[in-house]
C-alpha positions as CSV (number, residue, x, y, z in Angstrom):
1,M,0.0,0.0,0.0
2,M,1.3,3.4,-1.0
3,T,1.7,6.1,1.6
4,V,0.8,9.7,1.0
5,N,4.5,10.6,1.0
6,R,5.1,8.2,-1.8
7,L,2.0,9.1,-3.7
8,L,2.3,12.8,-3.6
9,P,5.4,13.0,-6.0
10,L,3.6,10.8,-8.5
11,V,0.5,13.0,-8.4
12,L,2.5,16.1,-8.8
13,A,4.5,14.6,-11.7
14,A,1.3,13.5,-13.4
15,G,-0.1,17.0,-13.0
16,L,2.9,18.6,-14.6
17,L,2.9,16.1,-17.5
18,L,-0.8,16.8,-18.2
19,G,-0.2,20.6,-18.0
20,A,2.7,20.3,-20.4
21,C,0.6,18.2,-22.8
22,G,-2.4,20.4,-22.7
23,G,-4.4,18.0,-20.5
24,D,-7.5,17.5,-22.7
25,G,-5.7,17.4,-26.0
26,G,-6.2,21.1,-26.7
27,D,-9.4,20.6,-28.6
28,E,-11.1,23.6,-27.0
29,E,-9.9,27.1,-27.3
30,A,-9.2,28.9,-24.0
31,P,-12.3,31.0,-23.1
32,Q,-11.8,34.6,-24.3
33,P,-13.2,37.6,-22.3
34,G,-16.7,38.2,-23.5
35,G,-17.1,35.0,-25.6
36,G,-15.7,32.0,-27.2
37,P,-12.6,31.4,-29.5
38,T,-11.6,33.8,-32.2
39,V,-11.5,32.6,-35.8
40,S,-9.3,34.9,-37.8
41,T,-7.3,35.0,-41.0
42,A,-3.7,34.5,-42.0
43,D,-1.7,34.7,-45.2
44,T,-0.2,31.3,-46.1
45,D,1.2,29.4,-49.1
46,L,-2.5,28.7,-50.0
47,G,-3.4,32.4,-49.8
48,E,-5.6,33.9,-47.1
49,I,-7.2,31.2,-44.9
50,L,-8.9,30.9,-41.5
51,V,-7.0,30.2,-38.4
52,D,-7.9,29.7,-34.7
53,G,-6.9,32.1,-31.9
54,K,-3.4,30.5,-31.8
55,G,-2.8,31.0,-35.5
56,M,-3.4,27.3,-36.4
57,T,-5.1,26.5,-39.7
58,V,-8.7,25.3,-39.5
59,Y,-10.1,22.8,-42.0
60,L,-13.4,21.6,-43.4
61,F,-14.3,18.0,-44.0
62,E,-16.1,17.2,-47.2
63,K,-18.0,14.3,-45.6
64,D,-19.7,16.7,-43.2
65,G,-23.2,18.0,-43.9
66,P,-24.2,21.6,-43.3
67,G,-23.8,22.1,-39.5
68,T,-23.3,18.4,-39.0
69,S,-19.9,16.8,-38.0
70,R,-19.2,13.3,-39.3
71,C,-15.8,13.1,-37.5
72,D,-15.6,11.5,-34.1
73,G,-13.5,8.8,-32.4
74,A,-10.2,8.1,-34.2
75,C,-11.1,10.8,-36.8
76,A,-11.4,13.5,-34.0
77,R,-8.0,12.5,-32.6
78,V,-6.3,13.2,-35.9
79,W,-8.6,16.2,-36.8
80,P,-9.5,17.8,-33.4
81,P,-12.7,19.8,-33.7
82,L,-12.6,23.5,-32.8
83,L,-14.8,23.4,-29.7
84,T,-16.2,26.3,-27.7
85,K,-18.2,27.1,-24.5
86,G,-19.1,30.6,-25.8
87,E,-20.0,32.4,-28.9
88,P,-17.1,32.4,-31.4
89,R,-15.8,35.7,-32.6
90,A,-14.3,36.9,-35.9
91,G,-10.9,38.6,-36.4
92,G,-9.0,39.7,-39.4
93,D,-11.0,39.2,-42.6
94,A,-13.2,36.4,-41.1
95,D,-16.9,37.2,-41.5
96,E,-18.7,37.3,-38.1
97,A,-22.0,36.5,-39.9
98,L,-20.6,33.2,-41.1
99,L,-19.6,32.0,-37.6
100,G,-21.8,29.7,-35.7
101,T,-21.8,26.5,-33.6
102,T,-23.2,23.0,-33.9
103,K,-23.8,20.3,-31.3
104,R,-21.6,17.2,-31.6
105,G,-22.7,13.7,-30.7
106,D,-21.0,14.0,-27.3
107,G,-22.9,17.2,-26.5
108,S,-20.0,19.6,-27.0
109,A,-20.3,22.7,-29.2
110,Q,-18.2,22.9,-32.3
111,V,-17.4,26.1,-34.1
112,T,-18.7,26.3,-37.7
113,Y,-18.0,28.8,-40.5
114,D,-20.5,29.1,-43.4
115,G,-22.1,25.9,-42.0
116,H,-18.8,23.9,-42.1
117,P,-17.7,22.4,-38.8
118,L,-14.1,23.5,-38.2
119,Y,-11.2,21.2,-37.3
120,R,-7.4,21.4,-36.8
121,F,-4.9,18.9,-38.0
122,V,-2.4,17.1,-35.6
123,K,0.4,17.3,-38.2
124,D,0.3,21.1,-38.2
125,S,2.8,22.1,-35.5
126,A,3.2,25.8,-36.0
127,P,1.1,28.8,-37.1
128,G,0.9,28.9,-40.9
129,D,1.3,25.1,-41.4
130,V,-1.2,23.8,-43.9
131,N,-0.3,20.1,-43.9
132,G,-3.9,19.0,-43.8
133,N,-5.0,20.7,-47.1
134,E,-6.1,18.3,-49.8
135,V,-5.6,15.3,-47.4
136,E,-7.8,12.3,-48.0
137,G,-8.8,10.6,-44.8
138,F,-11.7,9.1,-42.9
139,G,-13.8,8.9,-46.1
140,A,-13.3,12.3,-47.7
141,E,-10.9,15.2,-48.3
142,W,-10.0,17.9,-46.0
143,Y,-9.4,21.5,-46.9
144,A,-8.2,24.8,-45.3
145,V,-11.1,27.3,-45.3
146,T,-11.0,30.7,-47.0
147,P,-12.7,33.8,-45.5
148,A,-15.5,33.2,-48.1
149,G,-16.2,29.8,-46.6
150,G,-14.8,27.6,-49.3
151,K,-11.6,25.8,-50.3
152,P,-8.4,27.7,-51.3
153,Q,-8.1,28.5,-55.0
154,E,-6.4,26.0,-57.2
155,E,-3.8,26.9,-59.8
156,T,-6.6,27.7,-62.2
157,G,-7.6,30.6,-59.8
158,Q,-11.1,29.2,-59.4
159,N,-12.6,28.6,-55.9
160,N,-13.6,24.9,-55.5
161,G,-16.6,25.8,-53.3
162,Y,-18.1,23.1,-51.0
């Protein structure tokens, strides 16, 4: 049987480890004064796209329906949904009128933009990374989101839409 003196260092070490790793996987933006997370814009190799409050690219999943996420379980571990406990806010060239939320299967609220549930990609490690654009996974393709609410322009200069 472990004594309190032996257990305390283990508990403290676990707490430090969870804090360093983000604890809950970092799916939810930190609450902002007066509301939920900010969805803003950034200039990248793909042109101007949407990013979360930490500057990380957000993506749409072509398998999703309007306001309906079809990414959970293993999918949500690779493509963490942008969750909120408040109303999302727009920054940069993001359009506040296109922001919203949808209820996920687990009851959490996911940020949407022009009806698209928003996600991040685990292989994006720094602001400006767009490693998830045009990735095929979990039954459909993933794309960064433009301020207009669609996919980035292809070389032809035409927006792919949704």
